[in-house]
C-alpha positions in Angstrom: 170.0 89.0 141.6 168.1 88.1 138.5 165.0 86.9 140.4 165.1 90.0 142.3 164.9 92.1 139.6 162.3 90.0 137.8 160.2 90.3 141.0 160.5 94.5 140.9 159.9 94.7 137.2 156.7 92.6 137.3 155.1 93.6 141.1 152.0 95.4 140.9 152.4 99.3 140.7 151.0 99.4 144.4 153.5 97.1 145.6 156.3 98.8 143.9 156.1 102.5 145.2 158.9 101.5 147.9 161.6 101.0 145.2 163.7 103.8 144.5 164.2 105.4 141.3 166.9 103.5 139.4 168.1 103.1 135.8 170.6 100.7 134.8 171.9 98.6 132.1 171.1 94.9 131.8 172.3 92.1 130.0 169.9 90.8 127.0 169.3 87.5 128.7 167.9 89.1 131.6 165.8 91.6 129.2 164.7 88.7 127.2 163.3 86.9 130.3 161.7 90.0 131.4 159.9 90.7 128.2 158.8 86.9 128.3 157.1 87.8 131.6 155.4 90.7 130.3 154.3 88.8 127.0 152.0 86.8 129.5 150.9 89.5 131.8 150.0 91.8 128.7 147.4 88.9 127.7 146.1 88.7 131.1 145.7 92.4 131.5 144.0 93.1 128.3 141.6 90.0 128.7 140.6 90.4 132.3 137.8 92.7 132.8 136.2 91.7 136.1 133.3 89.9 138.0 130.4 89.1 135.4 127.5 89.0 137.7 125.3 87.0 135.5 127.9 84.1 135.3 128.8 84.0 139.1 131.1 85.8 141.7 134.2 84.0 140.8 133.6 85.1 136.9 135.9 87.0 134.7 134.6 89.1 132.1 136.9 89.1 128.6 137.4 91.4 125.7 140.2 92.4 123.4 141.6 95.9 124.5 139.3 98.5 124.6 140.0 101.9 123.6 143.9 101.4 123.1 143.6 98.8 121.0 145.8 99.8 118.1 148.7 101.0 120.2 148.2 98.0 122.8 148.1 95.7 119.6 151.5 97.4 118.4 153.1 96.8 121.9 152.2 93.0 121.7 154.3 93.0 118.1 156.9 95.0 119.8 156.9 92.8 122.9 157.5 89.5 120.7 160.0 91.2 118.3 162.2 92.7 121.3 162.0 89.0 123.0 163.6 87.3 119.5 166.0 90.2 119.5 167.3 90.1 122.6 167.3 86.3 123.1 169.3 86.3 119.7 171.9 88.8 121.1 172.3 86.7 124.3 172.7 83.7 122.5 175.3 85.4 120.3 177.2 86.8 123.7 177.8 82.9 124.2 180.1 82.9 121.6 183.6 81.7 122.3 185.5 85.0 121.5 184.4 88.6 121.2 184.6 88.6 117.4 182.4 85.4 117.2 180.2 87.3 119.0 180.0 90.3 117.1 179.4 88.3 114.3 176.4 86.9 115.4 175.1 89.9 116.6 175.3 91.3 113.2 173.5 88.4 111.7 170.2 89.4 113.7 167.8 89.8 111.3 165.1 92.1 113.0 168.2 94.2 113.8 168.9 95.5 110.5 167.7 98.9 110.0 168.3 101.3 107.5 169.9 98.7 105.5 172.3 98.7 108.4 172.9 95.6 111.0 173.1 97.5 114.4 173.1 94.4 116.6 176.6 94.5 117.5 176.5 97.7 119.4 173.0 97.5 120.9 172.6 97.2 124.9 169.2 96.7 126.9 168.4 99.2 129.9 165.8 99.0 132.4 164.3 101.8 134.6 163.2 100.8 138.0 160.7 102.8 138.2 157.1 102.1 138.8 155.9 101.1 136.2 159.1 99.5 135.0 160.4 100.4 131.5 162.9 98.4 129.1 164.4 99.7 126.3 166.8 98.4 123.5 169.4 100.7 122.1 172.0 100.9 119.8 174.9 102.9 121.4 177.4 104.2 119.2 179.9 107.0 120.1 178.5 110.0 118.4 174.5 108.6 118.6 172.5 106.3 120.3 169.2 105.1 118.6 166.4 103.7 120.7 165.0 100.6 118.7 162.3 99.2 121.0 160.9 100.8 124.3 158.2 99.0 126.4 156.3 99.5 129.7 155.4 97.1 132.2 151.8 96.1 130.6 150.0 96.0 134.0 150.1 100.0 134.2 146.9 101.0 132.7 146.7 104.5 133.6 147.9 106.7 130.5 149.3 109.4 132.0 151.6 107.3 134.2 152.4 105.4 131.3 153.5 108.6 129.5 155.7 109.4 132.1 157.5 106.3 132.3 158.1 106.5 128.7 159.4 110.4 128.9 161.6 109.2 132.2 163.4 106.2 130.0 164.1 108.7 127.2 165.3 111.5 129.5 167.6 108.9 131.4 168.9 107.6 128.0 169.8 111.2 126.9 171.6 111.8 130.2 173.2 108.5 129.9 174.5 109.3 126.4 175.5 113.0 127.4 177.5 111.6 130.4 179.5 109.9 127.9 183.4 111.1 127.2 182.7 112.5 123.9 179.7 114.8 125.6 178.0 115.0 122.4 176.0 112.0 121.8 172.7 112.6 120.2 169.4 110.1 121.0 167.1 109.1 118.3 164.0 107.2 118.5 163.1 104.6 115.7 159.4 105.3 114.4 158.4 101.8 115.0 159.1 102.3 118.3 157.4 105.4 118.8 154.2 103.7 117.4 154.0 101.9 120.6 154.3 105.0 122.7 151.3 106.4 124.4 152.8 109.7 124.9 152.7 112.9 122.2 155.8 114.0 120.7 155.0 117.2 123.2 155.0 115.2 125.9 157.9 112.8 125.4 160.1 115.7 124.1 160.8 114.3 120.3 160.5 115.8 116.9 160.7 114.1 113.3 164.0 113.9 111.7 164.1 114.9 108.1 166.0 112.1 106.4 165.1 112.3 103.0 168.5 111.2 102.4 168.6 107.8 104.0 166.3 106.0 101.4 166.7 102.6 101.7 167.1 100.8 98.5 163.5 100.2 97.9 162.9 103.6 98.1 161.2 103.6 101.4 162.6 105.7 104.3 163.2 104.8 108.0 161.5 107.7 110.1 163.3 108.6 113.1 162.2 111.3 115.8 165.2 113.5 117.7 164.9 113.2 121.5 165.8 116.3 123.4 165.8 116.9 127.1 
């Protein structure tokens, strides 16, 4: 099953049109493996330009990233952190008891946000569309917090990337609102927002006034409210 999921999420766009739209929760270990695959794909896509006539028919030109340098650089960092976080969650879940697993999840350093350890309630979701997306989300009964959202790096069409980002956010909103409480709201972490290609209007998000949520050093974490 894992290899089938890997194939679906890393296949080129032209080969994935036959995959039906699907949104599902996946285990942190699967998310870590997929993210590791995407890290390699990101480097390949960002470096390969095409044949350089002066160097022969089998040559490949090299460049850094192109016009999306800043965002793609942030994406690279997010892939690294997402892999570290999901792998740490997966190792924590291998503990002998749920209580020990929860305690270890709370110790994941990169998942301390707003001074709170958020690993205990983190889940990973995948949208098996083309291009595929993965999100790391803290799923509390009254609010879901998107801590990371990544898109298969082989997709370079901005409009398609934006559509994939919006589809994931919309799917998470629907999932949260389908809970028994029926009132879960969804918000997006500013660090995750910086890696997204879509504008606030395109993604249906707006900054939240959280001036009362300042951390001990005086800085405040900015969140964006996600609206369907």
